[in-house]
C-alpha positions in Angstrom: -20.4 40.3 -40.8 -22.0 41.6 -37.6 -21.6 39.6 -34.4 -25.4 40.2 -33.9 -27.0 39.4 -37.3 -30.5 40.3 -36.2 -29.9 43.6 -34.4 -30.7 47.1 -35.7 -27.8 49.7 -36.1 -29.2 51.9 -33.3 -29.4 48.9 -31.0 -25.7 48.1 -31.7 -24.8 51.7 -31.0 -26.7 51.7 -27.7 -25.1 48.4 -26.7 -21.7 49.8 -27.5 -22.3 52.8 -25.2 -23.5 50.5 -22.4 -20.4 48.3 -22.8 -18.1 51.3 -22.8 -19.6 52.6 -19.7 -19.7 49.3 -17.7 -17.3 46.7 -19.2 -14.6 48.3 -21.4 -16.1 47.8 -24.9 -12.9 48.8 -26.8 -11.1 45.6 -25.6 -13.9 43.3 -26.8 -13.4 43.7 -30.6 -9.7 42.7 -30.8 -10.5 39.6 -28.7 -13.2 38.7 -31.2 -10.8 39.1 -34.1 -8.2 36.8 -32.5 -10.8 34.1 -31.8 -12.0 34.3 -35.4 -8.5 33.5 -36.6 -8.2 30.7 -34.1 -11.4 29.1 -35.2 -10.3 29.4 -38.8 -7.0 27.6 -38.0 -8.8 24.8 -36.2 -10.9 24.2 -39.3 -8.0 22.5 -41.2 -5.0 23.5 -43.3 -4.6 24.0 -46.9 -4.6 20.8 -49.0 -5.8 18.6 -46.0 -9.4 17.5 -45.5 -10.9 18.0 -42.1 -10.8 14.9 -39.8 -7.9 13.2 -41.6 -5.4 11.7 -39.0 -1.7 12.5 -39.1 0.5 9.8 -40.7 3.0 8.6 -38.1 6.5 7.5 -39.3 7.6 3.9 -38.5 9.4 3.7 -35.1 13.1 2.4 -35.4 13.6 -0.6 -33.2 16.2 -3.3 -32.4 14.9 -6.9 -32.3 16.1 -10.3 -31.1 14.7 -13.7 -31.9 13.3 -15.8 -29.1 15.4 -19.0 -28.9 15.3 -22.3 -27.1 18.1 -23.3 -24.7 18.8 -25.6 -21.9 18.7 -23.3 -18.9 20.0 -24.4 -15.5 17.8 -23.5 -12.5 20.2 -21.8 -10.1 20.2 -20.2 -6.7 22.8 -17.5 -6.3 24.0 -16.1 -3.0 27.0 -15.1 -0.9 28.9 -17.7 1.1 31.8 -18.1 3.5 34.7 -20.5 3.2 35.2 -22.7 6.3 37.9 -25.1 7.2 36.9 -28.7 6.9 38.4 -29.2 10.4 39.9 -26.7 12.7 41.8 -27.7 15.8 43.2 -25.5 18.6 46.3 -27.2 19.9 46.6 -26.9 23.7 49.0 -28.5 26.2 47.9 -31.5 28.2 50.4 -31.0 31.0 51.8 -28.0 32.9 55.3 -26.8 32.2 57.6 -24.5 30.3 57.6 -24.4 26.5 61.1 -25.3 25.6 61.0 -24.8 21.8 58.7 -24.8 18.7 59.8 -27.0 15.9 57.7 -25.8 13.0 57.4 -22.7 10.9 54.3 -20.6 11.3 52.0 -21.0 8.3 53.6 -24.3 7.3 51.8 -27.4 6.1 51.9 -30.1 8.8 50.9 -33.7 8.8 49.2 -35.6 11.5 51.7 -36.6 14.2 54.3 -34.0 13.3 56.1 -32.5 16.3 55.1 -28.9 17.0 56.3 -28.0 20.5 58.5 -29.4 23.2 57.8 -28.9 26.9 60.6 -29.2 29.5 60.8 -32.9 30.1 63.0 -33.0 33.2 60.2 -32.9 35.9 58.3 -35.6 34.1 61.3 -37.8 33.7 61.9 -37.6 37.4 58.2 -38.4 38.1 58.6 -41.5 35.8 61.6 -42.7 37.7 59.8 -42.3 41.0 56.8 -44.3 39.7 59.1 -47.0 38.5 60.7 -47.3 42.0 57.4 -47.3 43.8 56.2 -50.1 41.4 59.3 -52.2 42.1 59.1 -51.8 45.8 55.4 -52.7 46.0 55.9 -55.6 43.6 58.5 -57.1 46.1 56.2 -56.6 49.1 53.4 -58.2 47.2 55.6 -61.2 46.4 56.5 -61.6 50.1 52.9 -61.3 51.1 51.9 -64.0 48.6 54.6 -66.4 50.0 53.4 -65.8 53.6 49.8 -66.5 52.6 50.9 -69.7 50.9 52.8 -70.9 54.0 49.9 -70.1 56.3 47.6 -72.2 54.0 49.7 -75.3 54.9 50.1 -74.4 58.6 46.4 -73.7 59.2 45.6 -77.2 58.1 48.0 -78.6 60.7 46.8 -76.3 63.4 50.1 -74.4 63.8 48.4 -71.0 63.0 44.9 -69.8 63.7 42.3 -69.2 61.0 42.4 -65.5 61.9 46.2 -65.3 61.2 45.7 -67.1 57.9 42.9 -64.6 56.9 45.1 -61.7 57.8 47.9 -63.1 55.6 45.5 -63.5 52.7 44.2 -59.9 53.1 47.7 -58.6 53.3 48.7 -60.3 50.1 45.6 -59.0 48.3 46.3 -55.5 49.5 49.8 -55.6 48.1 48.5 -57.0 44.8 46.2 -53.9 44.6 49.1 -51.6 45.4 51.0 -53.1 42.5 48.1 -52.5 40.2 47.9 -48.9 41.4 51.7 -48.5 40.8 51.2 -49.8 37.3 48.5 -47.1 36.6 50.8 -44.4 38.1 53.6 -45.6 36.0 51.5 -45.4 32.9 50.4 -41.9 33.8 54.0 -40.9 34.3 54.9 -42.3 30.8 51.9 -40.4 29.2 52.9 -37.1 30.9 56.4 -37.5 29.6 55.0 -38.3 26.1 52.8 -35.2 26.4 55.9 -33.1 26.6 56.1 -33.6 22.8 53.1 -31.7 21.5 52.2 -33.1 18.1 49.7 -32.2 15.3 46.4 -33.9 15.9 45.4 -33.4 12.2 47.0 -32.6 8.9 46.6 -29.1 7.6 48.0 -25.6 7.5 49.3 -24.3 10.8 48.7 -20.7 11.8 50.9 -18.3 13.8 52.6 -19.3 17.0 50.4 -18.0 19.8 52.5 -19.0 22.8 56.2 -18.7 22.3 59.0 -20.7 24.0 59.8 -19.6 27.5 56.2 -19.3 28.6 54.7 -21.4 31.3 51.6 -23.3 30.2 49.0 -25.3 32.1 46.9 -28.3 31.0 44.0 -27.3 28.8 44.8 -23.6 28.9 42.2 -21.3 27.3 44.8 -19.8 25.0 45.9 -22.3 22.3 49.4 -22.7 21.2 48.5 -22.8 17.5 45.5 -23.4 15.4 45.5 -25.8 12.5 43.0 -25.7 9.6 42.4 -28.5 7.2 41.7 -26.9 3.9 41.7 -29.9 1.6 38.8 -30.5 1.4 37.1 -27.3 2.5 33.5 -26.2 3.3 31.6 -23.3 1.8 28.7 -22.3 4.0 25.8 -20.2 2.6 22.2 -19.3 3.5 19.2 -19.3 1.2 15.6 -18.1 1.8 13.4 -20.7 3.5 10.9 -20.5 0.6 13.6 -22.3 -1.5 13.8 -25.2 0.9 11.2 -27.4 -0.6 12.7 -27.1 -4.1 16.2 -27.8 -2.8 15.1 -30.9 -0.9 13.1 -32.2 -3.8 16.1 -31.9 -6.2 18.5 -33.2 -3.6 16.5 -36.3 -3.3 16.8 -36.9 -7.0 20.6 -36.7 -7.0 23.7 -34.8 -5.9 23.5 -31.0 -6.3 26.4 -29.2 -7.8 27.7 -26.0 -6.2 30.1 -23.5 -7.8 32.1 -20.9 -6.0 33.9 -17.8 -7.4 35.9 -15.0 -5.8 34.2 -11.6 -5.8 35.0 -9.6 -8.8 36.3 -12.6 -10.8 34.4 -14.4 -13.5 36.4 -17.6 -13.4 35.3 -20.4 -11.1 37.3 -21.0 -8.0 36.1 -24.6 -7.8 33.1 -26.9 -7.9 31.7 -28.9 -5.0 28.7 -30.9 -3.8 26.0 -29.9 -1.4 26.6 -32.1 1.7 24.8 -30.3 4.6 21.3 -29.0 5.1 20.7 -27.5 8.6 18.0 -29.1 10.7 16.2 -25.8 11.4 15.6 -22.4 9.7 16.7 -19.2 11.3 13.6 -17.5 12.7 15.3 -14.1 12.8 16.3 -14.0 9.2 14.0 -16.5 7.5 16.9 -18.4 6.0 18.4 -21.8 6.3 22.1 -22.8 6.3 23.6 -25.1 3.7 27.2 -26.3 3.2 29.0 -27.6 0.2 32.2 -29.6 0.2 35.0 -28.6 -2.2 38.1 -30.7 -2.9 40.2 -27.5 -3.0 43.3 -29.3 -4.2 44.8 -26.1 -5.6 44.1 -24.1 -2.4 42.1 -21.5 -4.3 39.6 -21.3 -1.4 40.8 -20.0 2.0 39.0 -20.1 5.3 37.2 -16.9 6.1 36.9 -15.7 2.5 33.6 -14.5 1.1 32.7 -16.1 -2.2 29.8 -15.9 -4.8 27.9 -19.2 -4.6 25.8 -20.7 -7.4 23.7 -23.8 -6.5 22.4 -25.6 -9.5 19.1 -27.5 -8.8 18.3 -28.8 -12.3 18.4 -28.0 -16.0 15.2 -26.9 -17.9 15.5 -28.4 -21.3 14.3 -26.4 -24.4 13.2 -23.3 -22.5 12.2 -20.2 -24.4 14.8 -17.5 -23.7 14.5 -13.7 -24.2 17.0 -10.9 -23.3 16.2 -9.1 -20.1 15.9 -5.7 -21.9 13.0 -7.0 -23.9 10.8 -7.4 -20.7 8.6 -4.4 -19.9 6.5 -3.9 -16.8 3.0 -2.4 -16.7 0.0 -2.3 -14.4 -1.1 -5.7 -15.6 2.4 -7.3 -15.2 5.2 -8.1 -17.6 4.8 -7.8 -21.4 6.9 -7.6 -24.5 6.5 -6.1 -28.0 6.5 -8.6 -30.9 7.2 -7.6 -34.5 4.2 -9.1 -36.3 3.0 -9.3 -39.9 3.5 -6.1 -41.9 6.1 -4.9 -39.5 3.6 -3.9 -36.9 4.0 -4.0 -33.1 2.0 -6.4 -31.1 1.8 -6.2 -27.3 2.1 -9.6 -25.7 1.7 -10.3 -21.9 4.2 -12.8 -20.7 4.9 -14.9 -17.6 8.6 -14.9 -16.7 10.7 -17.6 -15.0 14.4 -18.0 -14.1 17.1 -15.6 -15.2 20.3 -16.9 -16.8 23.2 -15.5 -18.8 21.5 -12.2 -19.4 18.3 -13.7 -20.5 14.9 -14.5 -19.0 13.0 -17.7 -19.4 9.5 -17.1 -20.8 7.1 -19.7 -19.4 4.1 -18.3 -21.3 3.4 -15.7 -24.0 6.2 -16.0 -26.6 7.1 -18.8 -28.9 10.6 -19.7 -30.1 11.5 -17.9 -33.4 9.3 -14.8 -32.8 11.1 -11.5 -33.0 11.0 -9.4 -29.9 11.8 -5.7 -29.6 14.7 -5.0 -27.3 15.3 -1.3 -28.0 12.8 1.5 -28.9 9.8 0.3 -27.0 9.0 3.8 -25.7 7.6 4.8 -29.1 5.5 1.7 -29.6 1.8 0.9 -29.1 -0.3 -2.0 -30.4 -0.5 -1.7 -34.2 2.3 0.8 -34.5 4.6 0.5 -37.6 8.2 -0.4 -36.9 11.4 -0.2 -38.9 13.9 -2.8 -37.8 17.3 -1.1 -37.5 19.2 -4.3 -36.6 18.7 -7.8 -35.3 21.0 -8.5 -32.3 22.4 -11.8 -31.4 19.8 -14.0 -29.6 20.1 -14.2 -25.8 22.1 -17.2 -24.6 23.6 -17.8 -28.1 27.1 -17.6 -26.7 26.6 -20.6 -24.5 24.2 -22.8 -26.4 
């Protein structure tokens, strides 16, 4: 059939000559033949009516059932173990360290002897104070007796009032000297006692920082040893300040439980209670410091360690739980695919809550018992046919 059905033969011949001269007419006819075949192919295949859609096969998927579980509301962060009490032991007198009577790293009790300072200078000072006290006590007694005699003589007129007043003043001065000697004597006894440096608290001693033979001074900057009390022990951690209101609200309702575990280990290193909430948030980081007290009877927590901290605020009873892999994210937010009647996919927007044990709490959008797709979502669309390959164990089933 001619491409120009209403043209005369001579007109076609003239047009062919013009095309050959100006536009390459020989190349036009093969192009027309190819287009003709393309148009015929677009018209439909053999045995299929034009306009009939392709039949898509069912998409294979893995599903899980939404379950109800008691889900703890938790705050997870990193914390640091701190000694319940830490004391830097320093000398209270000046002298030479004579010996250390404990092993570095040993457990010590309060009052245990740690170091001995050379006692000889302080023993001599004590003897001197005792002698001064005895001398002044004798002089005070003599002055008292003189004042007593003058009291009788002044009444008889044998001494003047001035002499009597001087005797009274002399006796009072010696009494004051005796009291000063008593204070000096007590100081000498204390200094001698300070030659025995004892543990102020019970705990674990560190390394010896000043060895025997060294001269020390009272309240030296460098401690002799540091003692850490680690039973009980603190675990300090920081949480975002936006969590503060919830933590305070739940803390007012009762004691909050805190669990600590060592990095890389699944087993718990101990459980404690929240006992400290700082009185101000850190403006630089936007966090607030909290501390929990752990009994630590087995010494599993050590000062300076980093630990994984889990603060449990409350338990949400009967929450709807889905596995994390079921949650998809789109432009309108989170959604899941539900296997509906007739094995068809249904897109369901959801509002998610806390995450726990590999699952996500669904606050709105899914009911318990509905089957949710966890694998194969990439081939799904609303109304798509699905073929369930397997039904995995529900999220949280291992701990319900």
